[in-house]
C-alpha positions as CSV (number, residue, x, y, z in Angstrom):
1,M,-44.3,-20.8,36.0
2,K,-44.1,-17.2,34.6
3,P,-40.9,-15.9,36.5
4,L,-39.4,-19.1,35.4
5,M,-40.1,-18.8,32.1
6,K,-38.5,-15.2,32.3
7,N,-35.8,-16.4,34.1
8,S,-34.6,-19.2,31.5
9,S,-35.1,-16.4,29.2
10,K,-32.7,-14.2,30.4
11,H,-30.4,-16.9,30.9
12,S,-30.6,-18.4,27.1
13,Y,-30.2,-15.0,25.7
14,S,-26.9,-14.7,28.3
15,R,-25.9,-17.4,26.7
16,S,-26.2,-16.3,23.0
17,S,-24.7,-12.9,24.0
18,K,-21.6,-14.7,25.6
19,A,-21.3,-17.4,22.3
20,G,-21.4,-14.1,20.0
21,S,-18.7,-12.1,22.0
22,E,-16.3,-15.5,22.3
23,K,-17.1,-15.7,18.3
24,H,-16.3,-12.4,17.8
25,Q,-12.9,-13.1,20.0
26,Q,-12.6,-15.8,17.8
27,F,-12.2,-14.2,14.9
28,Q,-10.4,-11.1,16.3
29,R,-7.7,-13.4,17.0
30,L,-7.2,-15.0,14.3
31,R,-7.8,-11.7,12.1
32,Y,-4.6,-10.6,13.9
33,Q,-2.7,-13.9,13.4
34,I,-3.2,-13.7,10.0
35,A,-2.0,-9.8,10.1
36,V,1.0,-10.5,11.5
37,N,2.0,-13.6,9.7
38,A,1.4,-11.6,6.4
39,A,3.5,-9.0,7.9
40,R,6.7,-11.3,8.5
41,L,6.2,-13.1,4.6
42,M,6.5,-9.3,3.3
43,S,9.0,-8.4,4.9
44,E,11.5,-11.0,4.6
45,E,10.3,-11.8,0.8
46,G,10.8,-8.2,0.3
47,S,7.5,-7.3,-1.5
48,D,4.3,-5.2,-0.7
49,N,1.6,-7.2,-2.4
50,F,-0.8,-6.7,0.4
51,S,-2.9,-9.2,-1.0
52,C,-0.7,-12.0,-2.0
53,A,0.8,-12.0,1.5
54,R,-2.9,-12.3,3.1
55,K,-3.9,-15.6,0.6
56,K,-0.2,-16.8,2.0
57,A,-0.6,-15.8,5.5
58,A,-4.1,-17.7,6.0
59,Q,-3.1,-20.9,3.9
60,Q,-0.1,-21.1,6.1
61,L,-2.4,-20.9,8.9
62,G,-5.0,-23.3,7.7
63,I,-7.8,-20.4,8.0
64,Q,-10.2,-20.3,5.4
65,N,-13.2,-17.9,7.1
66,E,-13.8,-14.9,4.6
67,H,-14.7,-12.7,8.1
68,A,-11.2,-13.8,9.9
69,M,-8.9,-12.2,7.4
70,P,-7.3,-8.8,7.8
71,D,-7.5,-5.5,6.0
72,N,-4.7,-3.7,4.0
73,E,-4.4,-1.4,7.2
74,E,-4.2,-3.9,9.8
75,I,-1.4,-6.0,7.4
76,L,0.7,-2.8,7.4
77,A,0.2,-2.0,11.1
78,Q,1.8,-4.9,11.5
79,L,4.4,-4.8,9.0
80,K,5.4,-1.2,10.5
81,I,6.0,-2.9,13.9
82,Y,7.6,-6.1,12.9
83,Q,9.9,-3.7,10.9
84,S,11.0,-1.3,13.7
85,L,11.5,-4.9,16.0
86,Y,13.1,-6.7,13.0
87,S,14.4,-4.3,10.2
88,S,17.9,-5.4,9.2
89,A,20.3,-2.9,7.0
90,D,19.4,-4.2,4.2
91,Q,16.0,-3.3,4.1
92,Q,16.6,0.6,5.0
93,K,19.4,0.3,2.3
94,W,17.2,-0.9,-0.6
95,L,14.4,1.8,0.7
96,Y,17.0,4.6,0.6
97,E,18.2,3.4,-2.8
98,L,14.4,3.1,-3.8
99,R,13.9,6.9,-2.6
100,K,17.1,7.8,-4.8
101,V,16.2,5.9,-8.2
102,A,12.9,7.6,-7.3
103,L,14.3,11.3,-6.9
104,K,16.2,10.7,-10.5
105,A,13.1,9.4,-12.2
106,M,10.4,12.7,-10.8
107,R,14.1,15.1,-12.0
108,L,13.3,13.5,-15.5
109,F,9.9,14.5,-15.5
110,H,10.0,17.4,-13.9
111,A,7.9,18.9,-16.1
112,Y,4.6,16.7,-15.1
113,R,4.3,17.8,-11.9
114,P,5.4,14.1,-10.6
115,R,4.6,12.9,-7.1
116,L,5.9,9.6,-5.8
117,T,3.2,7.6,-3.9
118,G,2.9,3.6,-2.5
119,S,5.4,1.8,-0.6
120,V,8.7,3.5,-1.8
121,L,6.9,6.9,-0.4
122,L,5.1,5.5,3.2
123,G,8.2,3.0,4.0
124,Y,7.6,-0.1,3.7
125,A,9.3,-1.2,0.7
126,G,10.9,-4.6,0.2
127,E,14.1,-5.0,-1.9
128,H,12.1,-6.0,-5.5
129,S,9.2,-3.2,-4.6
130,A,7.9,-1.1,-7.7
131,I,8.3,2.7,-7.8
132,D,5.0,4.5,-8.6
133,I,5.4,7.4,-9.8
134,Q,2.0,10.2,-11.0
135,L,2.5,12.5,-13.6
136,M,0.7,15.1,-15.3
137,A,0.2,15.6,-18.5
138,D,-2.3,17.0,-21.3
139,T,-2.2,13.6,-22.9
140,P,0.1,10.1,-22.4
141,E,1.4,10.5,-25.6
142,E,3.9,12.9,-24.3
143,I,4.7,10.9,-21.5
144,A,5.7,7.9,-24.2
145,T,7.1,10.5,-26.6
146,L,9.7,11.1,-23.8
147,L,10.8,8.1,-23.2
148,M,11.5,7.5,-26.6
149,D,13.5,10.9,-26.5
150,H,16.0,8.8,-24.1
151,N,15.7,5.7,-25.6
152,I,13.9,3.6,-22.8
153,P,12.0,0.8,-23.5
154,Y,9.2,0.9,-21.9
155,Q,5.7,-1.2,-21.7
156,P,2.4,0.9,-21.9
157,G,-0.9,0.0,-19.7
158,E,-3.7,0.9,-17.5
159,W,-3.3,1.1,-14.1
160,K,-6.7,1.3,-11.9
161,L,-6.8,4.2,-9.1
162,Y,-10.3,5.2,-7.2
163,F,-11.3,9.0,-7.3
164,G,-13.9,8.0,-4.5
165,I,-15.0,4.6,-3.2
166,R,-17.6,4.2,-6.1
167,N,-15.7,5.6,-8.5
168,P,-12.7,3.7,-10.3
169,Q,-10.7,4.7,-12.9
170,M,-8.6,3.4,-15.7
171,L,-5.4,5.4,-16.1
172,P,-2.4,4.6,-18.7
173,Y,0.6,4.1,-17.5
174,Y,4.2,3.2,-19.0
175,Q,6.8,0.9,-17.1
176,F,10.0,0.5,-17.5
177,Y,13.6,-0.2,-15.7
178,A,16.3,1.9,-14.4
179,G,18.9,-0.8,-13.5
180,D,17.1,-3.4,-12.2
181,H,14.3,-1.2,-10.5
182,R,10.9,-1.2,-11.9
183,I,9.2,2.4,-12.6
184,N,5.5,3.0,-13.2
185,L,4.4,6.5,-14.4
186,I,0.7,6.6,-14.1
187,T,-0.2,9.3,-15.5
188,F,-2.9,11.7,-14.6
189,S,-5.5,13.5,-17.8
190,E,-6.4,17.4,-16.8
191,K,-9.2,16.8,-15.3
192,Q,-8.1,13.7,-13.1
193,Q,-5.6,16.4,-11.7
194,K,-8.1,18.2,-9.9
195,T,-9.1,15.0,-7.3
196,R,-6.5,12.8,-5.5
197,P,-7.5,9.6,-5.7
198,V,-7.8,7.6,-2.6
199,S,-5.4,4.8,-0.8
200,P,-6.2,0.8,-1.9
201,L,-5.2,0.7,2.4
202,N,-7.8,2.6,4.1
203,G,-10.0,4.8,1.6
204,Q,-8.4,8.1,2.1
205,S,-6.6,10.5,0.6
206,M,-3.6,9.3,-1.5
207,Q,-0.8,10.4,0.0
208,R,2.0,11.9,-2.4
209,A,5.7,13.5,-2.1
210,S,6.6,16.1,-4.7
211,I,10.3,15.8,-5.5
212,E,10.9,18.9,-3.0
213,Q,9.2,16.6,-0.1
214,L,11.6,13.0,-1.4
215,E,14.4,15.1,-1.1
216,T,13.7,16.0,2.4
217,L,13.2,12.3,3.1
218,L,16.4,11.5,1.6
219,K,18.4,14.0,3.5
220,N,17.2,11.8,6.8
221,P,16.9,8.5,5.9
222,E,16.2,7.6,9.5
223,N,12.6,9.7,9.5
224,N,11.5,6.9,6.7
225,S,7.6,7.5,6.9
226,A,5.6,9.8,4.4
227,E,4.0,11.8,7.5
228,Q,7.6,13.2,8.8
229,A,7.8,14.6,4.9
230,G,5.0,16.5,5.1
231,C,3.4,14.7,2.6
């Protein structure tokens, strides 16, 4: 009887292991489906809001399990694939235009060591994406003063950035419009300038581009990723 019991135990473990493996594979398939659908939505709607696209994609697919939700990096990978396969000339035109506007804004604030970040730098920006620029200033009021000196209406606020996985900080920022383009000026203090924030996409150091690096991207519009500019 003992051998039979041992054999039965092995079969039970094997069935349990197989069931666990199948469940894991099912979650992986669901994550993939949501990521693909979210990428399509972001591209078609000209959005760079990962959270909104993820929720909308999951709702469309009727998926509610939290374990099946892809992270931002998974969605970004699918977005790059989608854009490489289906990207229209309009999307490239929007990206190029956003980068030109970003360069003009960075030149205006050149004294504050501007750095372009976000979707406009990384190459997945849509028609309605905002331009995110980080500035290094002794006091936030300097940025507000410069905006007022140029008669630029603005809206102040606070912007959350992580300077480590468990170190979120709220930074002052100023939002204004250049034509139809929304620009966010995130202001760093002297202390914050010493540490590069981490990306919400993957938790690694945030990619940033200087004026010179952005000029390089604009000279080579066919290369729309930040890595190719050496950022």
